[in-house]
C-alpha positions as CSV (number, residue, x, y, z in Angstrom):
1,M,0.0,0.0,0.0
2,N,1.3,3.4,-0.9
3,P,1.8,5.5,2.3
4,S,0.4,8.6,0.5
5,A,-2.8,6.7,0.0
6,L,-3.2,5.7,3.7
7,P,-6.2,6.9,5.7
8,M,-5.3,9.8,7.9
9,Y,-5.0,8.4,11.4
10,E,-4.0,10.5,14.4
11,I,-0.3,10.0,15.1
12,I,1.3,11.0,18.4
13,L,5.0,11.9,18.3
14,Y,7.1,12.2,21.5
15,W,10.6,11.9,22.7
16,S,11.4,8.8,24.7
17,K,14.4,9.3,27.0
18,A,14.4,5.6,27.8
19,D,14.6,4.6,24.1
20,A,16.7,7.6,23.1
21,S,14.4,8.1,20.1
22,V,11.3,9.7,18.9
23,I,8.2,7.5,19.2
24,A,5.3,7.6,16.8
25,E,2.1,6.0,18.0
26,V,-1.2,5.4,16.2
27,P,-3.8,5.1,19.0
28,E,-6.6,4.0,16.7
29,L,-4.6,0.9,15.5
30,P,-3.7,-1.2,18.5
31,G,0.0,-1.9,18.7
32,C,0.8,0.3,15.8
33,A,4.0,2.3,16.6
34,A,7.4,3.1,15.3
35,D,10.5,5.1,16.3
36,G,13.2,7.1,14.7
37,A,16.1,9.4,15.5
38,T,14.1,12.5,14.4
39,Y,10.4,13.4,14.2
40,Q,10.6,13.1,10.4
41,E,12.2,9.7,10.6
42,A,9.7,8.4,13.1
43,L,6.8,9.8,11.0
44,A,8.1,8.1,7.9
45,N,8.6,4.8,9.7
46,V,5.1,4.8,11.2
47,E,3.6,5.4,7.8
48,V,5.2,2.1,6.7
49,I,3.9,0.4,9.8
50,I,0.4,1.7,9.3
51,A,0.4,0.2,5.8
52,E,1.7,-3.1,7.1
53,W,-0.9,-3.1,10.0
54,I,-3.7,-2.5,7.5
55,E,-2.3,-5.2,5.1
56,T,-2.1,-7.8,7.9
57,A,-5.5,-7.0,9.3
58,T,-7.0,-7.4,5.7
59,E,-5.2,-10.7,5.3
60,L,-6.5,-12.0,8.6
61,G,-10.1,-10.7,7.9
62,R,-10.0,-8.3,10.9
63,P,-11.8,-5.0,10.9
64,I,-9.9,-1.9,10.0
65,P,-11.0,1.1,12.1
66,Q,-12.0,4.3,10.2
67,P,-10.0,7.4,11.2
68,R,-11.8,9.4,13.8
69,G,-9.6,12.5,13.7
70,R,-8.4,14.0,16.9
71,L,-9.1,11.8,19.9
72,M,-10.4,13.3,23.1
73,F,-8.0,11.4,25.4
74,A,-4.8,12.2,23.4
């Protein structure tokens, strides 16, 4: 799946001192996260992981959540 064609899920980016990297989490897709040395790298990495998450869910016949936009708890 082309990352530019991905649904627009909320992505939370933050610095993790413990991991010494930027973490990118996608709260709407359980377990979907990536890291990188910079915000840009973490964002690029998580776009790949989103595509793989959707591909795997499709192969397993699992539902794929629709993006809800900004989450109230984030």
